[in-house]
N, CA, C and O atoms as a Tripos MOL2 file, in Angstrom:
@<TRIPOS>MOLECULE
protein
  280   279    70     0     0
PROTEIN
NO_CHARGES

@<TRIPOS>ATOM
      1 N           6.7260   -6.3360   18.7540 N.3       1 MET1
      2 CA          6.0780   -7.1610   17.7760 C.3       1 MET1
      3 C           5.3700   -6.2350   16.7660 C.2       1 MET1
      4 O           4.7400   -5.2520   17.1580 O.2       1 MET1
      5 N           5.4790   -6.5510   15.4910 N.am      2 SER2
      6 CA          4.9030   -5.7020   14.4580 C.3       2 SER2
      7 C           3.3840   -5.9050   14.3650 C.2       2 SER2
      8 O           2.8390   -6.8900   14.8630 O.2       2 SER2
      9 N           2.7280   -4.9520   13.7190 N.am      3 VAL3
     10 CA          1.2720   -5.0050   13.5720 C.3       3 VAL3
     11 C           0.8400   -6.2550   12.7890 C.2       3 VAL3
     12 O          -0.0890   -6.9390   13.2190 O.2       3 VAL3
     13 N           1.4850   -6.5780   11.6470 N.am      4 PRO4
     14 CA          1.0640   -7.8030   10.9470 C.3       4 PRO4
     15 C           1.2050   -9.0730   11.7940 C.2       4 PRO4
     16 O           0.3860   -9.9860   11.6900 O.2       4 PRO4
     17 N           2.2310   -9.1230   12.6220 N.am      5 GLU5
     18 CA          2.3950  -10.2890   13.4970 C.3       5 GLU5
     19 C           1.2720  -10.3560   14.5280 C.2       5 GLU5
     20 O           0.7580  -11.4330   14.8280 O.2       5 GLU5
     21 N           0.8930   -9.1850   15.0710 N.am      6 ARG6
     22 CA         -0.2050   -9.1650   16.0490 C.3       6 ARG6
     23 C          -1.5310   -9.5130   15.3960 C.2       6 ARG6
     24 O          -2.3540  -10.2060   15.9950 O.2       6 ARG6
     25 N          -1.7540   -9.0270   14.1440 N.am      7 ARG7
     26 CA         -2.9910   -9.3690   13.4390 C.3       7 ARG7
     27 C          -3.0940  -10.8730   13.1980 C.2       7 ARG7
     28 O          -4.1820  -11.4450   13.2550 O.2       7 ARG7
     29 N          -1.9600  -11.5040   12.9320 N.am      8 ALA8
     30 CA         -1.9590  -12.9430   12.6810 C.3       8 ALA8
     31 C          -2.3260  -13.7280   13.9410 C.2       8 ALA8
     32 O          -2.7670  -14.8740   13.8470 O.2       8 ALA8
     33 N          -2.1510  -13.1300   15.1030 N.am      9 MET9
     34 CA         -2.4560  -13.8130   16.3610 C.3       9 MET9
     35 C          -3.9540  -13.8410   16.6760 C.2       9 MET9
     36 O          -4.3940  -14.6420   17.5000 O.2       9 MET9
     37 N          -4.7320  -12.9840   16.0360 N.am     10 VAL10
     38 CA         -6.1730  -12.9130   16.3220 C.3      10 VAL10
     39 C          -6.8670  -14.1310   15.7220 C.2      10 VAL10
     40 O          -6.6960  -14.4430   14.5440 O.2      10 VAL10
     41 N          -7.6510  -14.8120   16.5550 N.am     11 GLU11
     42 CA         -8.4170  -15.9810   16.1060 C.3      11 GLU11
     43 C          -9.8310  -15.5410   15.7680 C.2      11 GLU11
     44 O         -10.5010  -14.8920   16.5710 O.2      11 GLU11
     45 N         -10.2790  -15.9030   14.5640 N.am     12 ARG12
     46 CA        -11.6490  -15.5870   14.1650 C.3      12 ARG12
     47 C         -12.3470  -16.8670   13.7900 C.2      12 ARG12
     48 O         -11.8060  -17.5800   12.9450 O.2      12 ARG12
     49 N         -13.4350  -17.2180   14.3010 N.am     13 PRO13
     50 CA        -14.0370  -16.6300   15.5010 C.3      13 PRO13
     51 C         -13.2990  -17.1030   16.7570 C.2      13 PRO13
     52 O         -12.8900  -18.2600   16.8530 O.2      13 PRO13
     53 N         -13.1440  -16.2200   17.6800 N.am     14 GLY14
     54 CA        -12.4470  -16.5590   18.9100 C.3      14 GLY14
     55 C         -13.2540  -17.4970   19.7790 C.2      14 GLY14
     56 O         -14.4310  -17.2480   20.0370 O.2      14 GLY14
     57 N         -12.6440  -18.5610   20.2280 N.am     15 GLU15
     58 CA        -13.3700  -19.5320   21.0590 C.3      15 GLU15
     59 C         -13.5090  -19.0300   22.4900 C.2      15 GLU15
     60 O         -14.5910  -19.0830   23.0760 O.2      15 GLU15
     61 N         -12.4090  -18.5450   23.0430 N.am     16 ASN16
     62 CA        -12.4340  -18.1000   24.4290 C.3      16 ASN16
     63 C         -12.6390  -16.5970   24.5640 C.2      16 ASN16
     64 O         -13.2860  -16.1320   25.5040 O.2      16 ASN16
     65 N         -12.0860  -15.8430   23.6220 N.am     17 LEU17
     66 CA        -12.1840  -14.3850   23.6630 C.3      17 LEU17
     67 C         -12.7970  -13.8760   22.3650 C.2      17 LEU17
     68 O         -12.5430  -14.4150   21.2880 O.2      17 LEU17
     69 N         -13.5920  -12.8500   22.4840 N.am     18 SER18
     70 CA        -14.1580  -12.2500   21.2830 C.3      18 SER18
     71 C         -13.0570  -11.5290   20.5060 C.2      18 SER18
     72 O         -11.9960  -11.2260   21.0520 O.2      18 SER18
     73 N         -13.3170  -11.2650   19.2440 N.am     19 VAL19
     74 CA        -12.3460  -10.5380   18.4210 C.3      19 VAL19
     75 C         -12.1230   -9.1570   19.0130 C.2      19 VAL19
     76 O         -11.0050   -8.6430   18.9960 O.2      19 VAL19
     77 N         -13.1770   -8.5590   19.5320 N.am     20 ARG20
     78 CA        -13.0600   -7.2400   20.1520 C.3      20 ARG20
     79 C         -12.0700   -7.2690   21.3160 C.2      20 ARG20
     80 O         -11.2140   -6.3920   21.4320 O.2      20 ARG20
     81 N         -12.1910   -8.2650   22.1620 N.am     21 ARG21
     82 CA        -11.3050   -8.3580   23.3330 C.3      21 ARG21
     83 C          -9.8700   -8.6820   22.9100 C.2      21 ARG21
     84 O          -8.9190   -8.1380   23.4710 O.2      21 ARG21
     85 N          -9.7140   -9.5620   21.9280 N.am     22 GLN22
     86 CA         -8.3700   -9.8980   21.4380 C.3      22 GLN22
     87 C          -7.6700   -8.6600   20.8780 C.2      22 GLN22
     88 O          -6.4850   -8.4380   21.1260 O.2      22 GLN22
     89 N          -8.4220   -7.8570   20.1200 N.am     23 CYS23
     90 CA         -7.8390   -6.6430   19.5510 C.3      23 CYS23
     91 C          -7.4490   -5.6530   20.6420 C.2      23 CYS23
     92 O          -6.4190   -4.9870   20.5450 O.2      23 CYS23
     93 N          -8.2630   -5.5630   21.6610 N.am     24 ALA24
     94 CA         -7.9360   -4.6690   22.7720 C.3      24 ALA24
     95 C          -6.6620   -5.1230   23.4830 C.2      24 ALA24
     96 O          -5.8150   -4.3010   23.8340 O.2      24 ALA24
     97 N          -6.5320   -6.4250   23.6910 N.am     25 LEU25
     98 CA         -5.3490   -6.9420   24.3760 C.3      25 LEU25
     99 C          -4.0800   -6.8030   23.5280 C.2      25 LEU25
    100 O          -2.9880   -6.6080   24.0610 O.2      25 LEU25
    101 N          -4.2350   -6.9040   22.2020 N.am     26 LEU26
    102 CA         -3.0910   -6.8050   21.3010 C.3      26 LEU26
    103 C          -2.8470   -5.3810   20.8140 C.2      26 LEU26
    104 O          -1.9310   -5.1320   20.0300 O.2      26 LEU26
    105 N          -3.6870   -4.4350   21.2910 N.am     27 ASN27
    106 CA         -3.5680   -3.0300   20.9040 C.3      27 ASN27
    107 C          -3.6970   -2.8730   19.3880 C.2      27 ASN27
    108 O          -2.8670   -2.2320   18.7430 O.2      27 ASN27
    109 N          -4.7520   -3.4690   18.8350 N.am     28 LEU28
    110 CA         -5.0490   -3.4180   17.4080 C.3      28 LEU28
    111 C          -6.4080   -2.7760   17.1730 C.2      28 LEU28
    112 O          -7.3000   -2.8660   18.0170 O.2      28 LEU28
    113 N          -6.5600   -2.1360   16.0400 N.am     29 ALA29
    114 CA         -7.8730   -1.6480   15.6280 C.3      29 ALA29
    115 C          -8.6290   -2.8090   14.9910 C.2      29 ALA29
    116 O          -8.0720   -3.5450   14.1770 O.2      29 ALA29
    117 N          -9.8860   -2.9700   15.3580 N.am     30 ARG30
    118 CA        -10.6720   -4.0730   14.7960 C.3      30 ARG30
    119 C         -10.8340   -3.9460   13.2900 C.2      30 ARG30
    120 O         -10.9100   -4.9540   12.5880 O.2      30 ARG30
    121 N         -10.8860   -2.7250   12.7880 N.am     31 SER31
    122 CA        -11.0540   -2.5460   11.3450 C.3      31 SER31
    123 C          -9.8840   -3.1490   10.5760 C.2      31 SER31
    124 O         -10.0630   -3.6260    9.4550 O.2      31 SER31
    125 N          -8.7020   -3.1330   11.1570 N.am     32 GLY32
    126 CA         -7.5380   -3.7280   10.5070 C.3      32 GLY32
    127 C          -7.5830   -5.2390   10.4930 C.2      32 GLY32
    128 O          -6.9260   -5.8780    9.6710 O.2      32 GLY32
    129 N          -8.3530   -5.8110   11.3990 N.am     33 VAL33
    130 CA         -8.4810   -7.2660   11.4570 C.3      33 VAL33
    131 C          -9.5450   -7.7340   10.4800 C.2      33 VAL33
    132 O          -9.3600   -8.7440    9.8020 O.2      33 VAL33
    133 N         -10.6470   -7.0200   10.4000 N.am     34 TYR34
    134 CA        -11.7480   -7.4260    9.5320 C.3      34 TYR34
    135 C         -11.5100   -7.0810    8.0670 C.2      34 TYR34
    136 O         -11.8530   -7.8600    7.1780 O.2      34 TYR34
    137 N         -10.9290   -5.9260    7.8200 N.am     35 ARG35
    138 CA        -10.7670   -5.4320    6.4500 C.3      35 ARG35
    139 C          -9.4250   -5.8950    5.8820 C.2      35 ARG35
    140 O          -8.3980   -5.7570    6.5470 O.2      35 ARG35
    141 N          -9.4180   -6.4370    4.6730 N.am     36 PRO36
    142 CA         -8.1420   -6.8300    4.0740 C.3      36 PRO36
    143 C          -7.3140   -5.5980    3.7200 C.2      36 PRO36
    144 O          -7.8570   -4.5120    3.5130 O.2      36 PRO36
    145 N          -6.0290   -5.7720    3.6550 N.am     37 GLY37
    146 CA         -5.1340   -4.6710    3.3270 C.3      37 GLY37
    147 C          -5.2840   -4.2380    1.8820 C.2      37 GLY37
    148 O          -5.8040   -4.9860    1.0540 O.2      37 GLY37
    149 N          -4.8300   -3.0300    1.5790 N.am     38 PRO38
    150 CA         -4.9550   -2.5400    0.2060 C.3      38 PRO38
    151 C          -4.0470   -3.3200   -0.7380 C.2      38 PRO38
    152 O          -2.9330   -3.7050   -0.3820 O.2      38 PRO38
    153 N          -4.5450   -3.5410   -1.9370 N.am     39 VAL39
    154 CA         -3.7690   -4.2270   -2.9560 C.3      39 VAL39
    155 C          -3.2570   -3.1690   -3.9230 C.2      39 VAL39
    156 O          -4.0410   -2.4340   -4.5240 O.2      39 VAL39
    157 N          -1.9650   -3.0990   -4.0660 N.am     40 THR40
    158 CA         -1.3580   -2.1130   -4.9440 C.3      40 THR40
    159 C          -1.1250   -2.7420   -6.3000 C.2      40 THR40
    160 O          -0.4640   -3.7750   -6.4100 O.2      40 THR40
    161 N          -1.6660   -2.1220   -7.3280 N.am     41 GLY41
    162 CA         -1.5500   -2.6410   -8.6850 C.3      41 GLY41
    163 C          -0.1740   -2.4060   -9.2840 C.2      41 GLY41
    164 O           0.6080   -1.6110   -8.7630 O.2      41 GLY41
    165 N           0.1170   -3.0910  -10.3690 N.am     42 ALA42
    166 CA          1.4090   -2.9770  -11.0430 C.3      42 ALA42
    167 C           1.6300   -1.5690  -11.5780 C.2      42 ALA42
    168 O           2.7530   -1.0660  -11.5530 O.2      42 ALA42
    169 N           0.5640   -0.9270  -12.0630 N.am     43 ASP43
    170 CA          0.6980    0.4380  -12.5700 C.3      43 ASP43
    171 C           1.0980    1.4020  -11.4590 C.2      43 ASP43
    172 O           1.9420    2.2760  -11.6580 O.2      43 ASP43
    173 N           0.4840    1.2360  -10.2880 N.am     44 ASP44
    174 CA          0.8150    2.1040   -9.1620 C.3      44 ASP44
    175 C           2.2520    1.8790   -8.6930 C.2      44 ASP44
    176 O           2.9580    2.8330   -8.3680 O.2      44 ASP44
    177 N           2.6830    0.6230   -8.6590 N.am     45 LEU45
    178 CA          4.0510    0.3310   -8.2490 C.3      45 LEU45
    179 C           5.0610    0.9290   -9.2220 C.2      45 LEU45
    180 O           6.0860    1.4650   -8.8020 O.2      45 LEU45
    181 N           4.7760    0.8380  -10.5180 N.am     46 ALA46
    182 CA          5.6640    1.4260  -11.5200 C.3      46 ALA46
    183 C           5.7340    2.9360  -11.3510 C.2      46 ALA46
    184 O           6.8040    3.5300  -11.4880 O.2      46 ALA46
    185 N           4.6030    3.5580  -11.0540 N.am     47 LEU47
    186 CA          4.5690    4.9940  -10.8320 C.3      47 LEU47
    187 C           5.3980    5.3740   -9.6130 C.2      47 LEU47
    188 O           6.1150    6.3740   -9.6390 O.2      47 LEU47
    189 N           5.3070    4.5820   -8.5430 N.am     48 MET48
    190 CA          6.0840    4.8630   -7.3340 C.3      48 MET48
    191 C           7.5790    4.6790   -7.5540 C.2      48 MET48
    192 O           8.3910    5.3550   -6.9210 O.2      48 MET48
    193 N           7.9480    3.7580   -8.4580 N.am     49 ARG49
    194 CA          9.3670    3.5410   -8.7490 C.3      49 ARG49
    195 C           9.9090    4.5620   -9.7370 C.2      49 ARG49
    196 O          11.1160    4.6050   -9.9750 O.2      49 ARG49
    197 N           9.0550    5.3710  -10.3060 N.am     50 GLY50
    198 CA          9.4980    6.3890  -11.2380 C.3      50 GLY50
    199 C           9.5910    5.8900  -12.6580 C.2      50 GLY50
    200 O          10.2800    6.5020  -13.4750 O.2      50 GLY50
    201 N           8.9230    4.8020  -12.9810 N.am     51 GLU51
    202 CA          8.9600    4.2570  -14.3300 C.3      51 GLU51
    203 C           7.8350    4.8170  -15.1930 C.2      51 GLU51
    204 O           7.4490    4.1940  -16.1810 O.2      51 GLU51
    205 N           7.3200    5.9500  -14.8430 N.am     52 TRP52
    206 CA          6.1740    6.5120  -15.5390 C.3      52 TRP52
    207 C           6.5670    7.2720  -16.7960 C.2      52 TRP52
    208 O           5.7010    7.5960  -17.6090 O.2      52 TRP52
    209 N           7.8550    7.5660  -16.9770 N.am     53 CYS53
    210 CA          8.2980    8.2880  -18.1730 C.3      53 CYS53
    211 C           8.2150    7.3650  -19.3820 C.2      53 CYS53
    212 O           8.8040    6.2840  -19.3960 O.2      53 CYS53
    213 N           7.5020    7.7900  -20.3590 N.am     54 SER54
    214 CA          7.4350    7.0220  -21.5910 C.3      54 SER54
    215 C           8.2760    7.7250  -22.6470 C.2      54 SER54
    216 O           8.7810    8.8230  -22.4140 O.2      54 SER54
    217 N           8.4220    7.1080  -23.7800 N.am     55 ASN55
    218 CA          9.1970    7.7210  -24.8530 C.3      55 ASN55
    219 C           8.5870    9.0330  -25.3060 C.2      55 ASN55
    220 O           9.3110    9.9730  -25.6340 O.2      55 ASN55
    221 N           7.2640    9.1090  -25.3300 N.am     56 SER56
    222 CA          6.6270   10.3480  -25.7720 C.3      56 SER56
    223 C           6.9510   11.4990  -24.8220 C.2      56 SER56
    224 O           7.1040   12.6390  -25.2610 O.2      56 SER56
    225 N           7.0540   11.2110  -23.5360 N.am     57 THR57
    226 CA          7.4130   12.2560  -22.5790 C.3      57 THR57
    227 C           8.8320   12.7300  -22.8360 C.2      57 THR57
    228 O           9.1020   13.9300  -22.7840 O.2      57 THR57
    229 N           9.7310   11.8140  -23.1090 N.am     58 ARG58
    230 CA         11.1150   12.1940  -23.3900 C.3      58 ARG58
    231 C          11.2120   12.9850  -24.6900 C.2      58 ARG58
    232 O          12.0070   13.9200  -24.7900 O.2      58 ARG58
    233 N          10.4130   12.6180  -25.6790 N.am     59 GLN59
    234 CA         10.4350   13.3240  -26.9560 C.3      59 GLN59
    235 C           9.9270   14.7550  -26.7960 C.2      59 GLN59
    236 O          10.4980   15.6830  -27.3690 O.2      59 GLN59
    237 N           8.8720   14.9360  -26.0320 N.am     60 VAL60
    238 CA          8.3330   16.2770  -25.7980 C.3      60 VAL60
    239 C           9.3660   17.1070  -25.0610 C.2      60 VAL60
    240 O           9.5620   18.2770  -25.3920 O.2      60 VAL60
    241 N          10.0320   16.5320  -24.0700 N.am     61 THR61
    242 CA         11.0430   17.2430  -23.3220 C.3      61 THR61
    243 C          12.2010   17.6470  -24.2250 C.2      61 THR61
    244 O          12.6930   18.7730  -24.1410 O.2      61 THR61
    245 N          12.6390   16.7350  -25.0880 N.am     62 ALA62
    246 CA         13.7410   17.0210  -25.9950 C.3      62 ALA62
    247 C          13.3600   18.1010  -26.9940 C.2      62 ALA62
    248 O          14.1670   18.9870  -27.2770 O.2      62 ALA62
    249 N          12.1440   18.0470  -27.5360 N.am     63 SER63
    250 CA         11.7340   19.0550  -28.5020 C.3      63 SER63
    251 C          11.5530   20.4160  -27.8450 C.2      63 SER63
    252 O          11.8130   21.4430  -28.4730 O.2      63 SER63
    253 N          11.1200   20.4410  -26.6160 N.am     64 THR64
    254 CA         10.9710   21.7030  -25.8860 C.3      64 THR64
    255 C          12.3420   22.3110  -25.6060 C.2      64 THR64
    256 O          12.5300   23.5200  -25.7430 O.2      64 THR64
    257 N          13.2920   21.4760  -25.2160 N.am     65 ALA65
    258 CA         14.6380   21.9380  -24.9410 C.3      65 ALA65
    259 C          15.2970   22.4870  -26.2010 C.2      65 ALA65
    260 O          15.9750   23.5130  -26.1600 O.2      65 ALA65
    261 N          15.0910   21.7920  -27.3300 N.am     66 SER66
    262 CA         15.7070   22.2680  -28.5780 C.3      66 SER66
    263 C          15.0660   23.5750  -29.0430 C.2      66 SER66
    264 O          15.7300   24.3870  -29.6870 O.2      66 SER66
    265 N          13.8010   23.7900  -28.7320 N.am     67 ALA67
    266 CA         13.1450   25.0310  -29.1130 C.3      67 ALA67
    267 C          13.7320   26.2280  -28.3630 C.2      67 ALA67
    268 O          13.7930   27.3290  -28.9080 O.2      67 ALA67
    269 N          14.1580   26.0220  -27.1370 N.am     68 PHE68
    270 CA         14.7370   27.1130  -26.3540 C.3      68 PHE68
    271 C          16.2020   27.3660  -26.6870 C.2      68 PHE68
    272 O          16.7280   28.4410  -26.4000 O.2      68 PHE68
    273 N          16.8680   26.3740  -27.2940 N.am     69 LYS69
    274 CA         18.2760   26.5420  -27.6380 C.3      69 LYS69
    275 C          18.4590   27.5060  -28.8210 C.2      69 LYS69
    276 O          19.5240   28.1020  -28.9860 O.2      69 LYS69
    277 N          17.4580   27.6440  -29.6000 N.am     70 GLY70
    278 CA         17.5900   28.6470  -30.6040 C.3      70 GLY70
    279 C          17.3880   28.2950  -31.9710 C.2      70 GLY70
    280 O          17.4980   29.1490  -32.8500 O.2      70 GLY70
@<TRIPOS>BOND
     1     1     2 1
     2     2     3 1
     3     3     4 2
     4     3     5 am
     5     5     6 1
     6     6     7 1
     7     7     8 2
     8     7     9 am
     9     9    10 1
    10    10    11 1
    11    11    12 2
    12    11    13 am
    13    13    14 1
    14    14    15 1
    15    15    16 2
    16    15    17 am
    17    17    18 1
    18    18    19 1
    19    19    20 2
    20    19    21 am
    21    21    22 1
    22    22    23 1
    23    23    24 2
    24    23    25 am
    25    25    26 1
    26    26    27 1
    27    27    28 2
    28    27    29 am
    29    29    30 1
    30    30    31 1
    31    31    32 2
    32    31    33 am
    33    33    34 1
    34    34    35 1
    35    35    36 2
    36    35    37 am
    37    37    38 1
    38    38    39 1
    39    39    40 2
    40    39    41 am
    41    41    42 1
    42    42    43 1
    43    43    44 2
    44    43    45 am
    45    45    46 1
    46    46    47 1
    47    47    48 2
    48    47    49 am
    49    49    50 1
    50    50    51 1
    51    51    52 2
    52    51    53 am
    53    53    54 1
    54    54    55 1
    55    55    56 2
    56    55    57 am
    57    57    58 1
    58    58    59 1
    59    59    60 2
    60    59    61 am
    61    61    62 1
    62    62    63 1
    63    63    64 2
    64    63    65 am
    65    65    66 1
    66    66    67 1
    67    67    68 2
    68    67    69 am
    69    69    70 1
    70    70    71 1
    71    71    72 2
    72    71    73 am
    73    73    74 1
    74    74    75 1
    75    75    76 2
    76    75    77 am
    77    77    78 1
    78    78    79 1
    79    79    80 2
    80    79    81 am
    81    81    82 1
    82    82    83 1
    83    83    84 2
    84    83    85 am
    85    85    86 1
    86    86    87 1
    87    87    88 2
    88    87    89 am
    89    89    90 1
    90    90    91 1
    91    91    92 2
    92    91    93 am
    93    93    94 1
    94    94    95 1
    95    95    96 2
    96    95    97 am
    97    97    98 1
    98    98    99 1
    99    99   100 2
   100    99   101 am
   101   101   102 1
   102   102   103 1
   103   103   104 2
   104   103   105 am
   105   105   106 1
   106   106   107 1
   107   107   108 2
   108   107   109 am
   109   109   110 1
   110   110   111 1
   111   111   112 2
   112   111   113 am
   113   113   114 1
   114   114   115 1
   115   115   116 2
   116   115   117 am
   117   117   118 1
   118   118   119 1
   119   119   120 2
   120   119   121 am
   121   121   122 1
   122   122   123 1
   123   123   124 2
   124   123   125 am
   125   125   126 1
   126   126   127 1
   127   127   128 2
   128   127   129 am
   129   129   130 1
   130   130   131 1
   131   131   132 2
   132   131   133 am
   133   133   134 1
   134   134   135 1
   135   135   136 2
   136   135   137 am
   137   137   138 1
   138   138   139 1
   139   139   140 2
   140   139   141 am
   141   141   142 1
   142   142   143 1
   143   143   144 2
   144   143   145 am
   145   145   146 1
   146   146   147 1
   147   147   148 2
   148   147   149 am
   149   149   150 1
   150   150   151 1
   151   151   152 2
   152   151   153 am
   153   153   154 1
   154   154   155 1
   155   155   156 2
   156   155   157 am
   157   157   158 1
   158   158   159 1
   159   159   160 2
   160   159   161 am
   161   161   162 1
   162   162   163 1
   163   163   164 2
   164   163   165 am
   165   165   166 1
   166   166   167 1
   167   167   168 2
   168   167   169 am
   169   169   170 1
   170   170   171 1
   171   171   172 2
   172   171   173 am
   173   173   174 1
   174   174   175 1
   175   175   176 2
   176   175   177 am
   177   177   178 1
   178   178   179 1
   179   179   180 2
   180   179   181 am
   181   181   182 1
   182   182   183 1
   183   183   184 2
   184   183   185 am
   185   185   186 1
   186   186   187 1
   187   187   188 2
   188   187   189 am
   189   189   190 1
   190   190   191 1
   191   191   192 2
   192   191   193 am
   193   193   194 1
   194   194   195 1
   195   195   196 2
   196   195   197 am
   197   197   198 1
   198   198   199 1
   199   199   200 2
   200   199   201 am
   201   201   202 1
   202   202   203 1
   203   203   204 2
   204   203   205 am
   205   205   206 1
   206   206   207 1
   207   207   208 2
   208   207   209 am
   209   209   210 1
   210   210   211 1
   211   211   212 2
   212   211   213 am
   213   213   214 1
   214   214   215 1
   215   215   216 2
   216   215   217 am
   217   217   218 1
   218   218   219 1
   219   219   220 2
   220   219   221 am
   221   221   222 1
   222   222   223 1
   223   223   224 2
   224   223   225 am
   225   225   226 1
   226   226   227 1
   227   227   228 2
   228   227   229 am
   229   229   230 1
   230   230   231 1
   231   231   232 2
   232   231   233 am
   233   233   234 1
   234   234   235 1
   235   235   236 2
   236   235   237 am
   237   237   238 1
   238   238   239 1
   239   239   240 2
   240   239   241 am
   241   241   242 1
   242   242   243 1
   243   243   244 2
   244   243   245 am
   245   245   246 1
   246   246   247 1
   247   247   248 2
   248   247   249 am
   249   249   250 1
   250   250   251 1
   251   251   252 2
   252   251   253 am
   253   253   254 1
   254   254   255 1
   255   255   256 2
   256   255   257 am
   257   257   258 1
   258   258   259 1
   259   259   260 2
   260   259   261 am
   261   261   262 1
   262   262   263 1
   263   263   264 2
   264   263   265 am
   265   265   266 1
   266   266   267 1
   267   267   268 2
   268   267   269 am
   269   269   270 1
   270   270   271 1
   271   271   272 2
   272   271   273 am
   273   273   274 1
   274   274   275 1
   275   275   276 2
   276   275   277 am
   277   277   278 1
   278   278   279 1
   279   279   280 2
@<TRIPOS>SUBSTRUCTURE
     1 MET1         2 RESIDUE 1 A MET
     2 SER2         6 RESIDUE 1 A SER
     3 VAL3        10 RESIDUE 1 A VAL
     4 PRO4        14 RESIDUE 1 A PRO
     5 GLU5        18 RESIDUE 1 A GLU
     6 ARG6        22 RESIDUE 1 A ARG
     7 ARG7        26 RESIDUE 1 A ARG
     8 ALA8        30 RESIDUE 1 A ALA
     9 MET9        34 RESIDUE 1 A MET
    10 VAL10       38 RESIDUE 1 A VAL
    11 GLU11       42 RESIDUE 1 A GLU
    12 ARG12       46 RESIDUE 1 A ARG
    13 PRO13       50 RESIDUE 1 A PRO
    14 GLY14       54 RESIDUE 1 A GLY
    15 GLU15       58 RESIDUE 1 A GLU
    16 ASN16       62 RESIDUE 1 A ASN
    17 LEU17       66 RESIDUE 1 A LEU
    18 SER18       70 RESIDUE 1 A SER
    19 VAL19       74 RESIDUE 1 A VAL
    20 ARG20       78 RESIDUE 1 A ARG
    21 ARG21       82 RESIDUE 1 A ARG
    22 GLN22       86 RESIDUE 1 A GLN
    23 CYS23       90 RESIDUE 1 A CYS
    24 ALA24       94 RESIDUE 1 A ALA
    25 LEU25       98 RESIDUE 1 A LEU
    26 LEU26      102 RESIDUE 1 A LEU
    27 ASN27      106 RESIDUE 1 A ASN
    28 LEU28      110 RESIDUE 1 A LEU
    29 ALA29      114 RESIDUE 1 A ALA
    30 ARG30      118 RESIDUE 1 A ARG
    31 SER31      122 RESIDUE 1 A SER
    32 GLY32      126 RESIDUE 1 A GLY
    33 VAL33      130 RESIDUE 1 A VAL
    34 TYR34      134 RESIDUE 1 A TYR
    35 ARG35      138 RESIDUE 1 A ARG
    36 PRO36      142 RESIDUE 1 A PRO
    37 GLY37      146 RESIDUE 1 A GLY
    38 PRO38      150 RESIDUE 1 A PRO
    39 VAL39      154 RESIDUE 1 A VAL
    40 THR40      158 RESIDUE 1 A THR
    41 GLY41      162 RESIDUE 1 A GLY
    42 ALA42      166 RESIDUE 1 A ALA
    43 ASP43      170 RESIDUE 1 A ASP
    44 ASP44      174 RESIDUE 1 A ASP
    45 LEU45      178 RESIDUE 1 A LEU
    46 ALA46      182 RESIDUE 1 A ALA
    47 LEU47      186 RESIDUE 1 A LEU
    48 MET48      190 RESIDUE 1 A MET
    49 ARG49      194 RESIDUE 1 A ARG
    50 GLY50      198 RESIDUE 1 A GLY
    51 GLU51      202 RESIDUE 1 A GLU
    52 TRP52      206 RESIDUE 1 A TRP
    53 CYS53      210 RESIDUE 1 A CYS
    54 SER54      214 RESIDUE 1 A SER
    55 ASN55      218 RESIDUE 1 A ASN
    56 SER56      222 RESIDUE 1 A SER
    57 THR57      226 RESIDUE 1 A THR
    58 ARG58      230 RESIDUE 1 A ARG
    59 GLN59      234 RESIDUE 1 A GLN
    60 VAL60      238 RESIDUE 1 A VAL
    61 THR61      242 RESIDUE 1 A THR
    62 ALA62      246 RESIDUE 1 A ALA
    63 SER63      250 RESIDUE 1 A SER
    64 THR64      254 RESIDUE 1 A THR
    65 ALA65      258 RESIDUE 1 A ALA
    66 SER66      262 RESIDUE 1 A SER
    67 ALA67      266 RESIDUE 1 A ALA
    68 PHE68      270 RESIDUE 1 A PHE
    69 LYS69      274 RESIDUE 1 A LYS
    70 GLY70      278 RESIDUE 1 A GLY
């Protein structure tokens, strides 16, 4: 069972078992249950996909290449 599936099984507040005990039984860190996951912004996702090259970057690269050609 994956970690997100196990996190979804934790009941807050637990009626019969405390969150601490539920996490121990499910082999989860309590911090992962209490703290929300990181939110990745659109800029970060674009950077990870390699869409960070803009036209100005391509122009600088082209002008640098032409300078070395002679």
